[in-house]
RODO-2510 file (C-alpha; in nm, 4 decimals, decimal comma):
residues 586
     n   res          X          Y          Z
     1     m    12,7045    12,6711    10,7073
     2     s    12,5334    12,9498    10,4390
     3     h    12,1762    12,9411    10,3055
     4     r    12,2713    12,8313     9,9516
     5     a    12,4302    12,5117    10,1419
     6     h    12,1225    12,4297    10,3455
     7     l    11,8856    12,4212    10,0635
     8     f    12,0801    12,1733     9,8870
     9     s    12,2378    11,9470    10,1870
    10     l    12,1607    11,5934    10,2636
    11     r    12,2279    11,4078    10,6382
    12     i    12,0676    11,2215    10,9046
    13     g    12,0089    11,3806    11,1969
    14     h    12,0706    11,7445    11,0288
    15     a    11,9182    11,9669    11,2750
    16     l    12,0351    11,8099    11,6033
    17     r    12,3885    11,8094    11,4891
    18     e    12,3881    12,1671    11,4116
    19     s    12,1993    12,2357    11,7339
    20     l    12,4754    12,0552    11,9265
    21     a    12,7853    12,1758    11,7282
    22     e    12,6463    12,5406    11,8112
    23     g    12,7440    12,3803    12,1858
    24     y    12,4692    12,2702    12,3979
    25     t    12,4617    12,3591    12,7367
    26     r    12,2239    12,3438    13,0663
    27     q    12,0551    12,6004    12,9976
    28     k    11,9260    12,5593    12,6634
    29     l    11,8652    12,1718    12,7959
    30     f    11,6383    12,3235    13,0490
    31     k    11,4734    12,5169    12,8266
    32     d    11,4030    12,1877    12,5692
    33     l    11,2596    12,0376    12,8910
    34     l    10,9790    12,2667    12,9671
    35     a    10,8994    12,2968    12,5815
    36     g    10,8964    11,9201    12,5172
    37     v    10,7109    11,8705    12,8474
    38     t    10,4726    12,1089    12,6960
    39     v    10,3892    12,0283    12,3814
    40     g    10,3909    11,6426    12,4763
    41     i    10,0510    11,7412    12,7279
    42     i     9,9062    11,8775    12,3979
    43     a    10,0122    11,6396    12,1682
    44     i     9,8389    11,3441    12,4072
    45     p     9,4549    11,4490    12,3398
    46     l     9,5332    11,5347    11,9752
    47     a     9,7309    11,1866    11,9014
    48     m     9,4425    10,9616    12,0311
    49     a     9,1834    11,1774    11,8306
    50     l     9,3741    11,1774    11,4963
    51     a     9,3858    10,8073    11,5322
    52     i     9,0156    10,7884    11,6294
    53     a     8,9763    11,0083    11,3147
    54     s     9,1749    10,7825    11,0601
    55     g     9,0030    10,4925    11,1603
    56     v     9,1879    10,3021    11,4353
    57     p     9,2230    10,2834    11,8172
    58     p     9,3344    10,5350    11,9708
    59     q     9,7201    10,3769    12,1142
    60     y     9,8300    10,3810    11,8146
    61     g     9,7872    10,7277    11,7554
    62     l     9,9810    10,7815    12,0969
    63     y    10,2597    10,5218    11,9103
    64     t    10,3021    10,7187    11,6534
    65     a    10,3258    11,0291    11,8803
    66     i    10,6165    10,8473    12,0483
    67     i    10,7950    10,6700    11,8133
    68     a    10,7561    10,8753    11,5293
    69     g    10,8377    11,1934    11,7335
    70     f    11,1450    11,0720    11,8213
    71     v    11,2643    10,8911    11,5395
    72     i    11,2289    11,2120    11,2834
    73     a    11,3295    11,4468    11,5609
    74     l    11,6647    11,2493    11,6039
    75     t    11,7301    11,2251    11,1745
    76     g    11,5595    11,5233    11,0561
    77     g    11,6357    11,8390    10,9285
    78     s    11,3835    12,1141    11,0982
    79     r    11,5264    12,2013    11,4412
    80     y    11,2006    12,3109    11,5921
    81     s    10,9302    12,0954    11,4410
    82     i    10,7159    11,8528    11,6227
    83     s    10,6172    11,5362    11,4020
    84     g    10,2982    11,2773    11,4728
    85     p     9,9796    11,2223    11,3519
    86     t     9,8008    11,5086    11,2249
    87     a     9,4341    11,5929    11,0823
    88     a     9,5868    11,6526    10,7528
    89     f     9,5935    11,2793    10,6765
    90     v     9,2964    11,1771    10,7994
    91     v     9,1213    11,1912    10,4765
    92     i     9,3685    10,9868    10,3052
    93     l     9,4051    10,7218    10,5996
    94     y     9,0694    10,7052    10,6750
    95     p     8,9138    10,5239    10,3082
    96     i     9,2444    10,3245    10,3902
    97     a     9,1489    10,1616    10,7387
    98     v     8,8200    10,1163    10,6086
    99     k     8,8962     9,8951    10,3486
   100     y     9,2060     9,7355    10,4391
   101     g     9,2431     9,7584    10,8493
   102     l     9,4923     9,8942    11,0246
   103     s     9,7508     9,6330    10,8818
   104     g     9,7189     9,8090    10,5329
   105     l     9,7357    10,1199    10,6472
   106     l    10,0598    10,0296    10,8293
   107     i    10,2216     9,9190    10,5150
   108     a    10,1247    10,2303    10,2872
   109     s    10,2698    10,4315    10,5696
   110     v    10,5915    10,2299    10,5184
   111     l    10,5833    10,2487    10,1066
   112     s    10,5502    10,6500    10,1805
   113     g    10,8061    10,6422    10,3734
   114     l    11,0281    10,4609    10,1176
   115     l    10,9226    10,7177     9,8529
   116     l    11,0321    11,0195    10,1107
   117     v    11,3648    10,8971    10,1294
   118     a    11,3877    10,8497     9,7204
   119     m    11,2728    11,1657     9,6963
   120     a    11,5423    11,2992     9,9784
   121     l    11,8480    11,1125     9,7653
   122     l    11,7172    11,2715     9,4490
   123     r    11,6700    11,6010     9,6032
   124     l    11,3703    11,6557     9,5498
   125     g    11,3100    11,8866     9,8645
   126     r    11,2863    12,2413     9,7138
   127     l    11,0697    12,1273     9,4307
   128     i    10,7904    12,1112     9,6797
   129     e    10,8123    12,4838     9,6369
   130     y    10,6828    12,4969     9,2784
   131     i    10,3266    12,3315     9,3863
   132     p    10,0977    12,6576     9,4066
   133     e     9,9021    12,8081     9,6853
   134     s     9,5818    12,7309     9,5124
   135     v     9,6929    12,3853     9,5150
   136     t     9,7608    12,3163     9,8626
   137     l     9,4946    12,5823     9,9806
   138     g     9,2277    12,3365     9,7943
   139     f     9,3046    12,0385     9,9138
   140     t     9,3657    12,1592    10,2624
   141     s     9,0327    12,2918    10,2610
   142     g     8,8784    11,9983    10,1446
   143     i     9,0700    11,8433    10,4077
   144     a     8,9189    12,0323    10,6511
   145     i     8,5733    11,9822    10,5210
   146     v     8,5791    11,5782    10,4971
   147     i     8,7133    11,6241    10,8896
   148     v     8,4044    11,7718    11,0086
   149     i     8,1870    11,5952    10,8051
   150     l     8,3742    11,2783    10,9631
   151     q     8,3124    11,3853    11,3532
   152     v     7,9245    11,4687    11,2816
   153     k     7,8580    11,0629    11,4191
   154     d     8,0486    11,1588    11,7097
   155     f     7,9291    11,5208    11,7949
   156     l     7,5896    11,4720    11,7350
   157     g     7,6260    11,1150    11,8926
   158     l     7,4678    10,9409    11,6039
   159     p     7,4111    10,5459    11,6863
   160     l     7,6428    10,4530    11,3609
   161     a     7,9161    10,2006    11,3596
   162     a     8,0636    10,3604    11,0656
   163     l     8,0189    10,6014    10,8063
   164     p     8,0180    10,4928    10,4168
   165     e     8,3343    10,4982    10,1872
   166     h     8,2072    10,7421     9,9501
   167     f     8,1183    11,1273    10,0220
   168     g     7,7557    11,1246     9,8700
   169     d     7,6529    10,7966    10,1007
   170     k     7,8130    10,9588    10,4077
   171     i     7,6319    11,2708    10,3728
   172     l     7,2930    11,0492    10,2988
   173     v     7,3606    10,8339    10,6284
   174     l     7,3933    11,1236    10,8231
   175     a     7,1067    11,2825    10,7156
   176     q     6,8919    10,9853    10,7959
   177     a     7,0465    10,9516    11,0844
   178     l     6,9960    11,3391    11,2199
   179     p     6,6907    11,2503    11,4257
   180     q     6,8474    11,0106    11,6600
   181     t     7,0696    11,2913    11,7595
   182     a     7,1758    11,2497    12,1398
   183     w     7,1035    11,5643    12,3431
   184     p     7,3951    11,4456    12,6046
   185     s     7,6607    11,4127    12,3255
   186     l     7,5982    11,7011    12,1635
   187     l     7,5703    11,9320    12,5156
   188     v     7,9206    11,7320    12,5814
   189     a     8,0220    11,8725    12,2178
   190     v     7,8966    12,2143    12,1951
   191     v     8,0553    12,2853    12,5709
   192     t     8,3560    12,1193    12,4588
   193     l     8,3889    12,3526    12,1786
   194     a     8,2246    12,7123    12,3383
   195     v     8,5152    12,6765    12,6298
   196     m     8,7624    12,6471    12,3253
   197     l     8,6546    12,9305    12,1460
   198     g     8,6176    13,1337    12,4914
   199     w     8,9600    13,0162    12,6328
   200     r     9,1248    13,2096    12,2789
   201     r     9,0080    13,5442    12,3856
   202     l     9,2183    13,4964    12,7241
   203     h     9,5189    13,4807    12,5671
   204     t     9,6992    13,2172    12,8630
   205     p     9,9873    13,0369    12,7657
   206     i     9,7456    12,7002    12,8397
   207     p     9,6380    12,5775    12,4962
   208     p     9,2104    12,5953    12,4642
   209     h     9,1937    12,2225    12,4027
   210     l     9,3547    12,0761    12,7894
   211     p     9,0981    12,2818    12,9593
   212     a     8,8114    12,2321    12,7322
   213     l     8,8743    11,8617    12,7037
   214     f     8,9078    11,8598    13,1450
   215     i     8,5516    12,0491    13,1185
   216     g     8,3904    11,8071    12,8825
   217     t     8,4873    11,5001    13,0599
   218     l     8,3840    11,6263    13,3639
   219     l     8,0274    11,7022    13,1871
   220     g     8,0402    11,3578    13,0433
   221     l     8,0638    11,2266    13,4078
   222     l     7,8660    11,4108    13,5451
   223     l     7,6010    11,3428    13,3085
   224     l     7,6963    10,9778    13,3494
   225     q     7,5972    11,0082    13,7047
   226     f     7,2423    11,0536    13,5591
   227     g     7,2046    10,7732    13,3678
   228     a     7,2714    10,9631    13,0357
   229     d     7,4293    10,7592    12,7729
   230     v     7,7513    10,9750    12,6711
   231     p     8,0243    10,7502    12,4483
   232     t     8,3372    10,7405    12,5883
   233     i     8,7197    10,5933    12,4975
   234     a     8,6677    10,3091    12,7461
   235     s     8,3228    10,2150    12,5763
   236     r     8,3990    10,2568    12,2548
   237     f     8,7537    10,0834    12,2079
   238     t     8,8417     9,7534    12,3640
   239     y     9,1967     9,5734    12,3952
   240     i     9,2667     9,2011    12,4963
   241     a     9,4741     9,2478    12,8140
   242     e     9,7741     8,9933    12,9332
   243     d     9,5054     8,7668    13,1315
   244     g     9,3859     8,7160    12,7765
   245     a     9,0169     8,9280    12,8810
   246     i     8,8776     9,1838    12,6956
   247     a     8,9669     9,5624    12,8742
   248     a     8,7926     9,8671    12,7875
   249     g     9,0431    10,1866    12,7079
   250     v     9,3426    10,2171    12,6079
   251     p     9,5964     9,9414    12,6927
   252     a     9,9245    10,0680    12,9260
   253     y    10,1222     9,8782    12,6639
   254     l    10,4435     9,9486    12,5439
   255     p    10,4506     9,9893    12,1174
   256     y    10,6375     9,6098    12,0190
   257     f    10,7709     9,4886    11,7260
   258     d    10,5738     9,3402    11,4689
   259     w    10,5514     9,2928    11,0626
   260     p    10,2831     9,5428    10,9568
   261     w    10,0971     9,2333    10,7989
   262     n    10,0713     9,1717    11,0930
   263     r     9,8397     9,3449    11,2487
   264     p     9,4495     9,3660    11,2522
   265     g     9,3128     9,3667    10,8725
   266     p     8,9661     9,4289    10,7725
   267     e     8,7109     9,2717    11,0216
   268     g     9,0265     9,2120    11,2908
   269     v     9,2185     8,9206    11,0159
   270     a     9,5777     8,9834    10,9408
   271     l     9,6470     9,0220    10,6133
   272     s     9,8657     8,8175    10,4103
   273     f    10,1321     9,0456    10,2168
   274     s    10,1542     9,0397     9,8808
   275     w    10,2900     9,2330     9,5991
   276     q     9,9645     9,2889     9,4356
   277     l     9,8730     9,4534     9,7997
   278     a    10,1925     9,7156     9,7358
   279     k    10,0624     9,7590     9,4333
   280     d     9,7000     9,8237     9,5494
   281     l     9,8422    10,0615     9,8333
   282     l    10,0684    10,2600     9,6463
   283     a     9,8767    10,5050     9,4718
   284     a     9,7600    10,5788     9,8399
   285     a    10,1482    10,5679     9,9614
   286     f    10,2223    10,8328     9,7032
   287     a     9,9292    11,0562     9,7894
   288     i    10,0349    11,0636    10,1618
   289     a    10,3874    11,1129    10,0580
   290     m    10,3475    11,3941     9,8522
   291     l    10,0932    11,5528    10,1348
   292     g    10,3425    11,4710    10,4603
   293     a    10,6385    11,6160    10,2345
   294     i    10,3991    11,9300    10,1930
   295     e    10,2994    11,9232    10,4958
   296     s    10,6586    11,8841    10,6885
   297     l    10,8546    12,1434    10,4524
   298     l    10,5718    12,4516    10,4862
   299     c    10,6006    12,3573    10,8771
   300     a    10,9784    12,4155    10,8652
   301     v    10,9623    12,7194    10,6245
   302     v    10,7328    12,8927    10,9004
   303     l    10,9415    12,7962    11,2192
   304     d    11,2579    12,9413    10,9867
   305     n    11,0620    13,2402    10,9386
   306     s    10,9988    13,2567    11,3403
   307     s    11,3094    13,1492    11,4506
   308     g    11,5631    13,3070    11,1855
   309     q    11,7207    12,9555    11,1471
   310     r    11,7157    12,7488    10,8445
   311     h    11,5738    12,4072    10,7697
   312     s    11,7527    12,1478    10,5656
   313     a    11,4931    12,0443    10,2720
   314     n    11,6633    11,7012    10,2162
   315     s    11,7528    11,6214    10,5182
   316     e    11,3957    11,7236    10,6873
   317     l    11,2463    11,4516    10,3922
   318     m    11,4687    11,2076    10,4824
   319     g    11,3981    11,2190    10,8545
   320     q    11,0009    11,1817    10,7636
   321     g    11,0816    10,9265    10,5402
   322     i    11,2910    10,7221    10,8116
   323     g    11,0153    10,7675    11,0584
   324     n    10,7424    10,6425    10,8607
   325     i    10,9239    10,3470    10,7861
   326     i    10,9772    10,2731    11,0959
   327     t    10,6933    10,4035    11,2852
   328     p    10,4318    10,1082    11,1210
   329     f    10,6767     9,8644    11,2622
   330     f    10,5934     9,9534    11,6076
   331     g    10,2047     9,9702    11,5392
   332     g    10,2045    10,3739    11,4794
   333     i    10,0749    10,5000    11,1586
   334     t    10,1650    10,7466    10,9441
   335     a    10,3395    11,1146    11,0820
   336     t    10,4702    11,4265    10,9800
   337     a    10,5249    11,7893    11,0902
   338     a    10,2257    11,9202    11,2668
   339     l    10,2139    12,2821    11,2440
   340     a    10,0228    12,3696    11,5505
   341     r    10,2396    12,1203    11,7649
   342     s    10,5314    12,2578    11,5947
   343     a    10,4257    12,6756    11,6433
   344     a    10,3473    12,5509    12,0300
   345     n    10,7563    12,4106    12,0708
   346     f    10,8996    12,7400    11,9750
   347     n    10,7156    12,9469    12,1731
   348     a    10,7428    12,7627    12,4963
   349     g    11,1289    12,8216    12,4076
   350     a    11,2725    12,5101    12,2729
   351     q    11,5859    12,5299    12,1321
   352     s    11,6706    12,1673    11,9533
   353     p    11,5482    11,8575    11,8108
   354     i    11,5551    11,7525    12,1925
   355     s    11,2182    11,8978    12,2887
   356     a    11,1088    11,6853    12,0381
   357     m    11,2454    11,3810    12,1818
   358     i    11,1296    11,4856    12,5348
   359     h    10,7815    11,5180    12,3825
   360     a    10,7732    11,1752    12,2709
   361     l    10,8774    11,0659    12,6223
   362     v    10,5943    11,2640    12,7847
   363     v    10,3547    11,0870    12,5882
   364     l    10,5212    10,7613    12,6512
   365     l    10,4913    10,8404    13,0230
   366     a    10,0873    10,9342    12,9958
   367     l    10,0320    10,6111    12,7889
   368     l    10,2323    10,4021    13,1213
   369     l    10,0685    10,6412    13,3682
   370     l     9,7131    10,7492    13,2341
   371     t     9,5333    10,5563    13,0247
   372     p     9,2921    10,4965    13,2987
   373     v     9,2105    10,8757    13,3255
   374     l     9,2237    10,8809    12,9161
   375     a     8,9361    10,6365    12,8935
   376     y     8,7111    10,8588    13,0526
   377     m     8,6864    11,1733    12,7463
   378     p     8,3861    11,1299    12,5473
   379     m     8,3939    11,1164    12,1962
   380     a     8,2025    11,3726    12,1901
   381     a     8,4679    11,5869    12,3242
   382     l     8,7460    11,4880    12,0934
   383     a     8,4739    11,5071    11,7720
   384     a     8,4585    11,8897    11,9727
   385     l     8,8353    11,9001    11,9445
   386     l     8,8734    11,7967    11,5729
   387     v     8,6409    12,0180    11,4352
   388     m     8,8502    12,2935    11,5870
   389     v     9,1394    12,1342    11,4288
   390     a     8,9987    12,1224    11,0978
   391     w     8,8835    12,5288    11,1138
   392     g     9,2324    12,6043    11,1810
   393     m     9,3610    12,4550    10,8883
   394     s     9,1570    12,4822    10,6419
   395     e     9,2466    12,8434    10,6666
   396     a     8,9394    13,0286    10,5435
   397     p     9,0234    13,4036    10,5562
   398     k     9,3370    13,2833    10,3078
   399     a     9,0878    13,0877    10,0707
   400     l     8,8555    13,3957    10,1071
   401     h     9,0954    13,6346     9,9995
   402     l     9,2265    13,3683     9,7438
   403     l     8,8366    13,3741     9,5747
   404     k     8,7915    13,7727     9,5794
   405     t     9,1678    13,8432     9,4287
   406     a     9,3006    13,5511     9,2339
   407     p     9,3552    13,5360     8,8931
   408     r     9,0673    13,3293     8,7346
   409     s     9,2637    12,9921     8,7159
   410     d     9,3960    12,9644     9,0239
   411     v     9,0690    12,9936     9,1486
   412     w     8,9451    12,7495     8,9087
   413     v     9,2611    12,4725     9,0589
   414     f     9,1247    12,5904     9,4555
   415     l     8,7733    12,4782     9,3115
   416     v     8,8906    12,1824     9,1785
   417     c     9,1469    12,0683     9,4141
   418     l     8,8769    12,1102     9,7273
   419     s     8,5960    11,9312     9,5141
   420     l     8,7909    11,5981     9,4360
   421     t     8,9333    11,6046     9,8080
   422     v     8,5590    11,5907     9,9701
   423     i     8,3979    11,4442     9,6614
   424     f     8,6682    11,1583     9,5809
   425     d     8,9941    11,1422     9,7487
   426     m     9,3289    11,2760     9,8021
   427     v     9,5128    11,0712     9,5661
   428     l     9,3167    11,2459     9,2683
   429     a     9,2661    11,5772     9,4372
   430     i     9,6679    11,6124     9,4765
   431     t     9,7324    11,4929     9,0593
   432     t     9,4665    11,6652     8,9254
   433     g     9,5623    11,9695     9,0850
   434     i     9,8884    11,9651     9,0150
   435     l     9,8593    11,8216     8,6732
   436     l     9,5680    12,1401     8,6590
   437     a     9,7722    12,4116     8,7817
   438     t    10,0994    12,3029     8,5791
   439     i     9,8963    12,2949     8,2663
   440     l     9,7685    12,7029     8,3075
   441     f    10,0750    12,7835     8,4205
   442     m    10,2473    12,6525     8,0735
   443     k     9,9367    12,8371     7,9080
   444     d    10,0460    13,1888     8,0675
   445     i    10,4239    13,1502     7,9918
   446     a    10,3438    13,0538     7,6350
   447     a    10,1106    13,3695     7,5760
   448     m    10,4268    13,5633     7,6995
   449     t    10,6243    13,4529     7,4259
   450     k    10,5757    13,7030     7,1204
   451     v    10,7121    13,8156     6,8082
   452     t    10,7130    14,1910     6,7229
   453     d    10,8445    14,3278     6,3565
   454     i    11,1128    14,6250     6,4581
   455     s    11,1952    14,6479     6,1549
   456     a    11,0740    15,0168     6,1751
   457     s    11,2110    15,0607     6,5114
   458     r    11,4763    15,3766     6,5185
   459     k    11,5141    15,2141     6,8829
   460     h    11,6968    14,9353     6,7014
   461     i    11,7749    14,9896     6,3779
   462     s    11,9468    15,2980     6,2694
   463     q    11,9426    15,2811     5,8991
   464     p    11,7018    15,1663     5,6376
   465     l    11,6467    14,8021     5,5683
   466     p    11,7348    14,6144     5,1794
   467     a    11,3965    14,6044     5,0409
   468     g    11,2745    14,2450     5,1292
   469     w    11,4050    14,1951     5,4486
   470     k    11,2501    14,2082     5,8190
   471     v    11,3758    14,2322     6,1636
   472     l    11,1689    14,0280     6,3829
   473     k    11,2282    14,0337     6,7673
   474     i    11,1417    13,7241     6,9551
   475     s    11,0508    13,7780     7,3576
   476     g    11,0189    13,4939     7,5872
   477     p    11,0902    13,1266     7,6422
   478     l    11,0690    12,8933     7,3015
   479     f    10,9276    12,5694     7,5190
   480     f    10,7012    12,3257     7,3478
   481     a    10,3789    12,5267     7,4553
   482     a    10,4799    12,8411     7,2510
   483     a    10,7311    12,7424     6,9727
   484     d    10,5286    12,6316     6,6964
   485     r    10,2725    12,9109     6,7438
   486     i    10,5818    13,1964     6,7302
   487     f    10,7261    12,9977     6,4167
   488     a    10,3913    12,9501     6,2585
   489     e    10,3774    13,3578     6,2713
   490     i    10,6928    13,4057     6,1639
   491     a    10,6276    13,2117     5,8572
   492     l    10,3327    13,4326     5,7741
   493     l    10,5488    13,7456     5,8336
   494     a    10,8417    13,5607     5,6050
   495     e    10,5720    13,5590     5,2888
   496     k    10,7242    13,7217     5,0001
   497     q    11,0067    13,8059     5,1652
   498     r    11,3794    13,7322     5,0588
   499     g    11,5326    13,7349     5,3978
   500     l    11,4769    13,7649     5,7946
   501     v    11,6639    13,8920     6,0703
   502     l    11,5733    13,6958     6,4435
   503     y    11,6709    13,8782     6,6953
   504     m    11,6552    13,6535     6,9646
   505     d    11,8579    13,8432     7,2714
   506     g    11,5019    13,7758     7,4755
   507     v    11,4774    13,4118     7,4220
   508     t    11,5840    13,2813     7,7482
   509     l    11,4587    12,9120     7,6731
   510     l    11,5081    12,6801     7,3795
   511     d    11,3982    12,3153     7,4191
   512     a    11,3225    12,0028     7,2244
   513     g    10,9821    12,1412     7,0876
   514     g    11,0857    12,4859     7,0013
   515     l    11,4113    12,3096     6,8207
   516     a    11,1590    12,1254     6,6114
   517     a    10,9471    12,4395     6,5533
   518     l    11,2927    12,6414     6,4568
   519     e    11,4155    12,3814     6,2021
   520     k    11,0178    12,3714     6,0404
   521     l    11,0950    12,7385     5,9443
   522     r    11,4401    12,6846     5,8554
   523     h    11,3374    12,4213     5,5891
   524     s    11,0792    12,6410     5,5125
   525     c    11,2602    12,9503     5,4276
   526     n    11,5275    12,7018     5,2175
   527     t    11,2353    12,5985     5,0255
   528     n    11,1217    12,9198     4,9288
   529     n    11,4916    13,1248     4,9497
   530     i    11,4643    13,2968     5,1985
   531     e    11,7802    13,4022     5,4161
   532     l    11,7716    13,3510     5,7617
   533     l    12,0066    13,5613     6,0209
   534     i    11,9758    13,4601     6,3709
   535     a    12,1004    13,7316     6,6230
   536     d    12,1945    13,7570     7,0148
   537     l    12,1417    13,4281     7,1240
   538     q    12,1482    13,3116     7,4955
   539     f    12,3582    13,0835     7,6336
   540     q    12,0955    12,8273     7,6824
   541     p    11,9381    12,8115     7,3048
   542     l    12,3258    12,8497     7,1816
   543     k    12,3724    12,5279     7,3470
   544     t    12,0776    12,3800     7,2645
   545     l    12,1417    12,4581     6,8683
   546     a    12,5559    12,3151     6,9127
   547     k    12,4002    12,0104     7,0808
   548     a    12,1980    11,9697     6,8191
   549     g    12,4632    11,9854     6,5221
   550     i    12,2878    12,3232     6,3402
   551     v    12,5661    12,5150     6,1620
   552     a    12,5594    12,8117     5,9922
   553     e    12,4909    12,7405     5,6307
   554     p    12,6294    13,0523     5,3844
   555     g    12,2810    13,2030     5,1790
   556     r    12,0490    13,0470     5,4041
   557     l    12,1306    13,0139     5,7597
   558     t    12,3869    13,2492     5,9589
   559     f    12,4587    13,3473     6,3214
   560     y    12,5832    13,6156     6,4206
   561     s    12,6587    13,7678     6,7909
   562     t    12,4668    14,0921     6,7804
   563     l    12,2035    14,2464     6,6314
   564     r    12,4539    14,5132     6,4641
   565     e    12,6678    14,2335     6,3177
   566     a    12,4012    14,0965     6,1352
   567     l    12,2652    14,4137     5,9826
   568     e    12,6022    14,5381     5,8834
   569     a    12,6027    14,1807     5,6933
   570     l    12,2804    14,2738     5,5308
   571     p    12,2974    14,3925     5,1354
   572     p    12,3403    14,7896     5,0865
   573     s    11,9686    14,8872     5,0958
   574     t    12,0003    15,0525     4,7109
   575     e    12,1037    14,7286     4,5737
   576     l    11,7977    14,5417     4,5698
   577     a    11,6114    14,8081     4,4784
   578     t    11,8669    14,8521     4,1773
   579     q    11,8395    14,4902     4,0997
   580     a    11,4711    14,5361     4,0798
   581     d    11,4046    14,8216     3,8535
   582     v    11,7511    14,8887     3,6560
   583     a    11,7127    14,6664     3,3634
   584     p    12,0313    14,4787     3,2559
   585     q    12,2257    14,7142     3,0264
   586     d    12,3745    14,5496     2,5824
***
């Protein structure tokens, strides 16, 4: 399939179909098996940590990795992407979980899935690329800051049941609780973080967080033996066992089907689904869909650059949408492609989306067989893991480079997006960031449109012009943000003139605003008996004028295919002088 076909194709399971069509051998299956097992092991603690950070028990992160990881790989358009819970969603999901509980979070995920499917059907996959880097970098940096703030409680072992919803209240509560820092939790977190940082220097194929969590868990168990209080998954989370008793840790249950609104809501009470509830969650669902689309497609682009393959953007949006519609019915939270896990998948030798499906099965086996072991993980160790994840997604070096080298408008967009993400929420940050970037972009483009008096230019005009005539060259798009200014300038230059030639070979666009401004100029010229000649229109402006029914009016408005033809149609250069200076003869 050609590169252009990849850009606009839309079919369910695009990546899997292409991989199988190329010929799927036992050797490729073996490589997919190794890659799937590798990334599955990486995903297990991450899925639990991200679920906890999103405000729900850890098993729901595992359910997400299992269901979404399999479904999106089966139906998506990126060959090497691994989907599941990601750090980027924490900022959006945590406030929803606090206010609406798990059931509200799942309903918002379904709505976001429907929006992603709609985006795919409308072929909007490539439009995501038009979101400027200052916006994406601003909210990813903001997300990283929020994630770190959310981990302070467990990192320091602070005795807080939950953090407030608003940023200022969070900071105040954390600051007041700092004197109650628990040194056992702090020690576990610092050791876990140190192992992750040190392990990177060894350049081994084993991801740093696996040995770090192993050592952090052993340290936590050792401290528990000496009577220290180190909160773990088992001490923080409980579930109802099959015999009705309350058990600690993570349940070794398969994900089961249930309506999202039947899951625990605020204070454990299920929500009653209504259109008002869906309406209340729609803004958050839009932010989830936008962020999911950006994350998944940016991940696919990075993998394309590494592999030389080409993903189908619209098919990937479709797969992400289907995954986020199905997963909440099995208890899974919002999912998207995770760059770190996807890169690990590719580097481990993955050949097709089958490796992502195997990764989901590995997480499923861990859920069934390893939950007693996973329950011993200290909350402080998981907090340290998420601090490292936040640092990775912040792209701090790139952000600093942008602040130092980017134009002032991009810097302002970055700072606004970062601030809104941290202080308010992602919904406001994404919406404001895109609008602000769009307005500043239009301002810059409008400033590029100029009008120049070339009446004396020997490059364009070889013969002297008749008295009272000017030739004006317009360069740049004549859209609503530029047209009024340009035609106002032309109206000033036209004062006391007999005629104007508008040389428009540099006008690439004429929109409704530009058309209205041109009509205003034409009316002004007719009122003041100024003849208007328009030369060298490009196809789009010519089509717009024809559609608007603007036709030539001899003596008032005339169109010419070239500037040369327009100049040849002017009266002789001596004619006007004769008429003006020579008295009539008897």
